[in-house]
C-alpha positions, 0 to 999 in steps of 0.5 A: 048640216053643212057645219057638221060636214065641215067639222068632219072634214077638218077632223079627217085633215087633222088625222091625216096630218098627224099620221103624216107627221108620225110617218115622217118622224119615224123616217127621220129617226132611221136616217139622222140621230137628231130631229127637231120638232116645233112647239106647235103640233101643226108645224114640223121641221125635217132634220139636217143630214150631213154627207161627206164627199171625198175628192180623188187624190193626185198622182203625187200624193199617191207616190208620196204615200207609197214612198212612205210605206216603203220607207216604213218597211225598210226601217222595219227590215233594218230593225230586224236585221240589227236585232239579228246581228245583235243576237249573233254577236252575243252567241259568238261571244258565248262561243268564244268564252266557251272555247277559251275555257276549252283551250285553257284545258287543252293547253295544259295537255299540249304542254305535256305533248310538246315536251314529248315531241321536243324529246322525239325531235331531238332524237331524230335530229341526232340520228339525221346528223349522224346519217349526214355525217356518215354520208359525208365521210363515205363521200370523202372516202370515195373521193380519196379512193378515186384520187388514189386510183387516178394517181396509181393509174397515172403512175402505171401509165408513166411506168408503162411508157418507160418500160415500153421504151426499154423494149419490155414486151409486156409493157409494149403490148399493154400500151398498144391495148391502151391506145386501141381503147383509149384507156388513160390515153386518147384513142389512136389506132395508128399509134396502137399499130406502131406499138404492136409492130414493135412488140411483134418484131420482138417475138411477142405472140399476142402482139403478132396475132393482134397485128395480123388482125389489124392487117386482115381487117384493116384496123388503123391501116389499109387491108393487107392480106400478105402482112396479115398472113405473115404475122398469123403464120408466126403466131400459129407457129407459137401454138396460138389458138386464134391464129389457127382459126384465122389460118383456116379462114385465109385458106378457105377464102384464098387470101394471098394463098391458093384456096385449099379446103383440106388445109383450111379444115386442118387449121380449123381442127387444130383450133377446135381441139383447143376449144374454140367454138367457131372452129368447132362449128366449122369442123362440124360443117365440114364433116356434115358436108364432106368439105375438105374431109371425108363425110362423117355424120357422127363426127359432125354431131360430136363437134356440133354438141361441143360448139353448142355447149359453149352457147354458140348460136349457129351450132345450137340452131343446127343441133335443134333442127337435127333433134327435131328430125332425128338422125337414126342411132347417131342422134335420136329425135327429141322435141323437148331438147330442140325447143330448149336449144332454140329458146337458149340460142341468141339471134346470130346474123352477122357471123365474123369468121375472123376470130375477134381479137381478145386483147387482154391486158397481161397483169401489170407489175403496178400494185392495186392496178388491173386493167379490164378485159376488152375487145377491139372496137368495131369499125365500118370495114367489111368483114371477110367470111367463109363462102357458102359450101357446094350443095350436095345431094343427100339421100332422104334416109341419110343425114339432113343437110346442115345450113351453110355458113353465111355468104362471104362479104367482099373484102 
């Protein structure tokens, strides 16, 4: 009985052993490809498995790897850049070849255009040279003409001196004018005064009048009303218009004479009748205010119109004021005329009631030489003027008061 039990146990053990070996074999197949078994059925050997263990790299090795990667990337970039440059050069060469072909075609056209341009340039150069030559010829002609005029002027001046020394009054007057304005000679008012005296003593009326103005206004000499009156009277005796006016100024202000408004009016009237605008205005003022003559509104308007017709600004302004208000049947109201007169009148602030001398050269006997007309230069001397007339009460229905002449300046 015991033997049967032992056999049974042995069989069970063998069965469990076989089962265990099968399980171990299946497990080893999954982990390792190779397995070794024993020849005997009872003994089994487990397969050897190899596991790879990795150790951490050092910092230097890591840096070396990064450096290697960077170098590889740099080399790759340089390679790409070189390829790009190569393609670019190839493209440029193609463009150059193409451009060269186009330029060859254009050169043929340009050669034809250049030939046309050369022809145009030659024509332009010829025209420019012709214009330049014309300008040069004109400049030379002007220079020759100027030299000729200078030569004639010098000859005329020399002849004027020669004739003046021989008491030729025309030459004396011309020489005085030259010294007054510095034409051909240096300006010298004293020398001009000397020649005017010489001409006046030889009864040359223009010299007498200009000499009187020199004395009355103190030009080249101190003011001398006695000498001024003397030579003004002599010029007036020869019917010299401006001398009439200056005689009126002298009697109005009492320069070396007794003030006499009536005599002054008579002298102004003589100058006004000969067309002197300032005297015409003075006559109109005298008639309007009754200074030196019986008051007459119609005569006053008449002389105002004559003076304004010569563009004498004070007369134009007074007449414009009368047109604005009207003066009955004598002068109807006319706003349009008043506005026109005011617009045309020049501003007139410094009235010189001594007639400005008109030193006109008499025609010289020298051919192709005619000196210009000129006035004596203004000096820093006080100019005597007409005094303000007395105020007169005029009824409202009568003529409005005319503005008086400017205030007199003390000589």
